[in-house]
C-alpha positions as CSV (number, residue, x, y, z in Angstrom):
1,M,0.9,-31.7,-9.3
2,A,1.9,-30.1,-12.6
3,T,-1.8,-28.9,-13.1
4,I,-1.7,-27.3,-9.6
5,I,1.6,-25.5,-10.3
6,A,0.3,-24.2,-13.6
7,A,-3.0,-23.0,-12.2
8,T,-1.1,-21.3,-9.4
9,W,1.1,-19.4,-11.9
10,I,-2.0,-18.5,-13.9
11,G,-3.6,-17.2,-10.7
12,S,-0.6,-15.2,-9.8
13,I,-1.1,-13.1,-13.0
14,S,-4.0,-11.6,-11.2
15,V,-1.8,-10.3,-8.5
16,F,0.5,-8.5,-11.0
17,L,-2.6,-7.1,-12.8
18,W,-4.1,-5.8,-9.5
19,G,-0.8,-4.2,-8.9
20,T,-1.4,-2.0,-11.9
21,L,-4.7,-0.8,-10.4
22,A,-3.4,2.4,-8.8
23,L,-1.4,3.5,-11.9
24,L,-4.3,2.9,-14.3
25,T,-6.7,4.7,-11.9
26,K,-4.3,7.6,-11.9
27,L,-4.3,7.7,-15.7
28,S,-8.1,7.5,-15.8
29,G,-8.2,10.9,-14.0
30,G,-9.7,10.0,-10.7
31,D,-12.8,12.2,-11.3
32,I,-15.0,9.5,-12.8
33,P,-17.6,8.4,-10.2
34,E,-16.8,5.0,-8.6
35,F,-19.9,3.1,-9.8
36,Q,-19.7,4.6,-13.3
37,L,-16.1,3.5,-13.5
38,M,-17.1,0.0,-12.2
39,A,-19.9,-0.3,-14.7
40,M,-17.5,0.8,-17.5
41,T,-14.7,-1.6,-16.6
42,F,-16.8,-4.6,-15.9
43,G,-18.6,-4.0,-19.2
44,I,-15.2,-4.1,-20.9
45,A,-14.4,-7.3,-19.1
46,F,-17.6,-8.8,-20.4
47,L,-16.7,-7.7,-24.0
48,L,-13.4,-9.2,-23.6
49,M,-14.9,-12.6,-22.8
50,C,-17.4,-12.0,-25.7
51,I,-14.4,-11.8,-28.0
52,R,-13.1,-15.1,-26.7
53,W,-16.5,-16.7,-27.3
54,F,-16.7,-15.1,-30.8
55,R,-13.3,-16.6,-31.7
56,A,-14.5,-20.0,-30.3
57,G,-17.5,-19.9,-32.7
58,H,-20.3,-19.4,-30.3
59,G,-22.1,-16.6,-28.3
60,G,-21.4,-17.8,-24.8
61,T,-24.9,-18.6,-23.9
62,R,-24.0,-22.1,-23.0
63,Y,-22.3,-20.7,-19.9
64,L,-25.5,-19.1,-18.6
65,R,-26.8,-22.3,-17.2
66,Q,-24.9,-22.6,-13.9
67,P,-25.9,-23.6,-10.5
68,L,-27.6,-20.9,-8.3
69,L,-24.8,-21.3,-5.9
70,A,-22.3,-20.3,-8.6
71,W,-24.2,-17.2,-9.5
72,C,-24.6,-16.2,-5.9
73,I,-20.8,-16.7,-5.3
74,G,-19.8,-15.0,-8.5
75,V,-22.0,-11.9,-8.5
76,G,-22.0,-11.6,-4.7
77,G,-18.2,-11.7,-4.7
78,L,-17.6,-9.3,-7.7
79,F,-20.3,-6.8,-7.0
80,G,-20.5,-7.2,-3.2
81,Y,-16.9,-6.6,-2.6
82,H,-16.7,-3.4,-4.8
83,F,-20.0,-2.0,-3.4
84,A,-18.8,-2.5,0.2
85,Y,-15.3,-1.0,-0.6
86,F,-16.7,2.2,-2.2
87,K,-19.2,2.6,0.7
88,A,-16.4,2.2,3.2
89,M,-14.3,4.9,1.4
90,T,-17.2,7.4,2.0
91,L,-17.3,6.6,5.7
92,A,-13.6,6.3,6.7
93,P,-10.1,7.4,5.5
94,A,-8.8,5.6,2.5
95,I,-5.6,4.3,4.2
96,E,-7.5,2.7,7.1
97,V,-10.1,1.2,4.8
98,S,-7.3,-0.2,2.6
99,L,-5.5,-1.8,5.7
100,L,-8.7,-3.5,6.8
101,A,-9.8,-4.6,3.3
102,Y,-6.4,-6.2,2.7
103,L,-7.0,-8.8,5.4
104,W,-8.6,-10.8,2.6
105,P,-5.4,-12.7,1.6
106,L,-4.9,-13.8,5.3
107,F,-8.5,-14.9,5.5
108,I,-8.1,-17.0,2.3
109,V,-5.2,-18.8,3.8
110,L,-7.1,-19.5,7.0
111,M,-10.5,-20.3,5.5
112,S,-9.1,-22.6,2.7
113,S,-8.1,-25.0,5.5
114,F,-11.8,-26.1,5.6
115,L,-11.9,-27.0,1.9
116,P,-12.0,-30.7,0.9
117,G,-8.5,-31.9,0.2
118,E,-6.8,-28.9,1.8
119,S,-4.9,-28.6,5.1
120,L,-3.5,-25.5,6.9
121,R,0.3,-25.7,7.5
122,K,2.3,-23.4,9.8
123,Q,4.3,-22.2,6.8
124,H,1.1,-20.9,5.3
125,V,0.1,-19.0,8.5
126,M,3.7,-17.6,9.1
127,G,4.1,-16.5,5.5
128,A,0.7,-14.8,5.3
129,M,1.4,-13.0,8.6
130,L,4.8,-11.7,7.4
131,A,3.3,-10.6,4.1
132,L,0.5,-8.9,6.0
133,L,2.9,-7.0,8.1
134,G,4.7,-5.9,5.1
135,C,1.5,-4.8,3.4
136,W,0.4,-2.8,6.5
137,L,3.7,-1.2,6.8
138,L,3.6,-0.1,3.1
139,I,0.0,1.2,3.1
140,G,-0.1,2.4,6.7
141,S,3.1,4.5,6.7
142,N,1.0,7.7,6.5
143,S,-2.0,6.6,8.6
144,S,-3.3,8.9,11.2
145,G,-4.6,6.0,13.2
146,F,-8.0,4.4,13.8
147,T,-10.7,6.3,15.6
148,M,-14.2,5.3,17.0
149,G,-15.8,8.0,14.9
150,N,-15.1,5.9,11.7
151,L,-16.4,2.7,13.1
152,D,-19.0,2.2,10.6
153,G,-16.5,2.5,7.8
154,Y,-14.1,0.2,9.4
155,L,-16.8,-2.5,9.8
156,I,-17.8,-2.2,6.2
157,A,-14.1,-2.3,5.1
158,F,-13.7,-5.5,7.3
159,S,-16.7,-6.9,5.4
160,C,-14.8,-6.3,2.1
161,A,-12.1,-8.7,3.4
162,L,-14.7,-11.3,4.3
163,I,-16.6,-11.0,1.0
164,W,-13.5,-11.4,-1.2
165,S,-12.0,-14.1,0.8
166,S,-15.3,-16.0,0.9
167,Y,-15.7,-15.5,-2.8
168,S,-12.2,-17.0,-3.5
169,V,-12.6,-19.9,-1.2
170,L,-16.1,-20.8,-2.0
171,S,-15.3,-20.8,-5.8
172,R,-13.4,-23.9,-5.0
173,L,-16.7,-25.7,-4.2
174,V,-17.9,-24.9,-7.8
175,K,-14.7,-25.7,-9.5
176,S,-16.5,-27.6,-12.3
177,V,-18.1,-24.2,-13.3
178,P,-15.9,-23.0,-16.2
179,T,-14.0,-19.7,-16.0
180,D,-15.9,-18.5,-19.1
181,A,-19.0,-18.2,-16.8
182,V,-17.2,-15.4,-15.0
183,G,-17.9,-13.3,-18.1
184,W,-21.6,-13.4,-17.3
185,F,-20.9,-12.6,-13.7
186,C,-19.1,-9.5,-14.9
187,A,-22.0,-8.6,-17.1
188,V,-24.5,-8.7,-14.1
189,T,-22.0,-6.8,-12.0
190,A,-21.8,-4.1,-14.6
191,I,-25.5,-3.8,-14.8
192,L,-25.9,-3.5,-11.0
193,A,-23.1,-0.9,-10.9
194,L,-24.9,1.1,-13.6
195,L,-28.1,1.1,-11.7
196,C,-26.2,2.3,-8.6
197,H,-24.5,5.0,-10.7
198,L,-27.9,6.2,-12.1
199,V,-29.4,6.4,-8.6
200,W,-26.5,8.0,-6.6
201,E,-24.0,9.6,-9.1
202,T,-23.7,12.2,-11.9
203,T,-22.1,10.9,-15.1
204,V,-18.6,12.2,-15.8
205,W,-17.1,11.0,-19.1
206,P,-13.3,10.7,-19.6
207,T,-11.7,13.5,-21.5
208,G,-8.5,12.9,-23.6
209,W,-6.9,9.7,-24.8
210,A,-4.9,9.2,-21.5
211,Q,-8.2,8.9,-19.5
212,W,-9.8,6.7,-22.0
213,A,-6.6,4.5,-22.1
214,G,-6.7,4.3,-18.3
215,V,-10.3,3.1,-18.3
216,L,-9.6,0.6,-21.1
217,G,-6.6,-0.6,-19.2
218,L,-8.6,-1.1,-16.1
219,G,-11.3,-3.1,-18.0
220,L,-8.7,-5.3,-19.8
221,G,-6.3,-5.8,-16.9
222,P,-7.2,-5.6,-13.2
223,V,-10.9,-5.8,-13.8
224,G,-10.9,-8.1,-16.8
225,I,-8.2,-10.7,-17.2
226,A,-7.4,-10.6,-13.5
227,F,-10.7,-12.0,-12.5
228,F,-10.6,-14.7,-15.1
229,T,-7.1,-15.9,-14.1
230,W,-8.0,-15.6,-10.4
231,D,-11.0,-17.8,-10.9
232,Y,-9.0,-20.4,-12.6
233,G,-6.2,-20.2,-10.0
234,V,-8.3,-20.5,-6.9
235,K,-10.2,-23.3,-8.3
236,H,-7.4,-25.5,-9.5
237,G,-4.1,-24.1,-7.9
238,N,-2.5,-23.7,-4.5
239,I,-5.0,-21.4,-2.9
240,Q,-2.9,-20.8,0.2
241,L,0.1,-19.7,-1.8
242,L,-2.1,-17.5,-4.0
243,G,-3.4,-15.8,-0.8
244,T,0.0,-15.0,0.4
245,L,1.2,-13.9,-3.0
246,A,-1.8,-11.4,-3.2
247,Y,0.1,-9.2,-0.7
248,S,2.5,-8.3,-3.5
249,A,-0.2,-6.3,-5.3
250,P,0.1,-3.1,-3.1
251,L,3.9,-3.5,-3.4
252,I,3.7,-3.7,-7.2
253,S,1.3,-0.6,-7.2
254,V,3.8,1.5,-5.2
255,V,6.8,0.4,-7.4
256,L,4.9,1.2,-10.6
257,L,3.8,4.6,-9.3
258,I,7.5,5.3,-8.4
259,V,8.7,4.2,-11.9
260,A,6.0,6.4,-13.4
261,G,7.1,9.4,-11.4
262,Y,4.1,9.6,-9.0
263,G,6.1,8.7,-5.9
264,E,9.5,8.1,-4.3
265,A,11.3,5.1,-2.8
266,S,11.5,5.0,0.9
267,S,12.6,2.8,3.7
268,A,9.0,1.6,4.2
269,V,8.9,0.4,0.6
270,I,12.2,-1.5,1.1
271,A,11.1,-3.0,4.4
272,A,7.8,-4.1,2.9
273,S,9.5,-5.6,-0.1
274,I,11.6,-7.9,2.2
275,L,8.7,-8.9,4.4
276,I,6.4,-9.7,1.5
277,V,9.0,-11.6,-0.5
278,L,10.0,-13.5,2.7
279,G,6.5,-14.3,3.5
280,S,5.8,-15.6,0.0
281,L,8.9,-17.8,0.1
282,I,7.9,-19.3,3.4
283,A,4.3,-20.0,2.3
284,G,5.7,-21.5,-1.0
285,S,7.9,-23.9,1.0
286,A,4.9,-25.7,2.5
287,R,4.4,-29.1,1.0
288,R,0.9,-30.1,0.0
289,R,-0.4,-33.3,1.6
290,P,-1.6,-35.9,-0.9
291,V,-5.3,-35.8,0.1
292,P,-7.9,-36.7,-2.5
293,E,-10.1,-33.8,-3.3
294,P,-13.8,-34.6,-4.2
295,E,-15.7,-32.3,-6.5
296,I,-18.8,-31.0,-4.7
297,F,-21.0,-29.7,-7.6
298,H,-21.2,-30.9,-11.1
């Protein structure tokens, strides 16, 4: 039980780091093409793991030999989610895309019930639904509504939620794969993003220390450490609670933007805060059933 609690806390670090995404993206200038920024930040994430390997006295090549399923889950989740998200943004308004993409925490709660050793409790569903309502209230306060003309973008945004929730839940099936292997998944994702950039985009380099700091911050935080702590959390922690806590990320984003002077507090922010916190408390009150959990892959 102590290991589960510790892993859940470690996984929750990712939620806070993802909450810094909007502010750091703002600092990076917002004019760097998406796939270029993705290649740069995932490259930084890989270098971050390389530093860990160097300090451990090896080059990390021992983590290359992983089951094919682990590679498919890792690269498919990291690259697939971001590719679908960026594509959806070109086909539909950003607010509606975000509303649909942020179904992934709810899907994690629901899908995790099929994992060995896990069971779905009513507190998990109630908490996730309340947090989802708070998230939608926060993000959708300025939405102009869904229209059939943007259906393609909506479907791709919905696939984002399925991709990331599937990545998070399926990672539990390869829990014997060490988190260090995620460093190599980040490297492949960076290479694929670079290829997409070279095919579809024009390179725009950051100008000034603030933009470079924003890019570095993205690579170290929401794209770097966050993916490593999330991997450990979903593999060894309370995955249903982590799914509900994930709804705190957009709230943290808004609060940080307000503190930095990029926004103002509103009744929607206050109401969303109450709903998300209440949902997290309800989900956290669910007791785990002592079901033995077999490891699937070794």
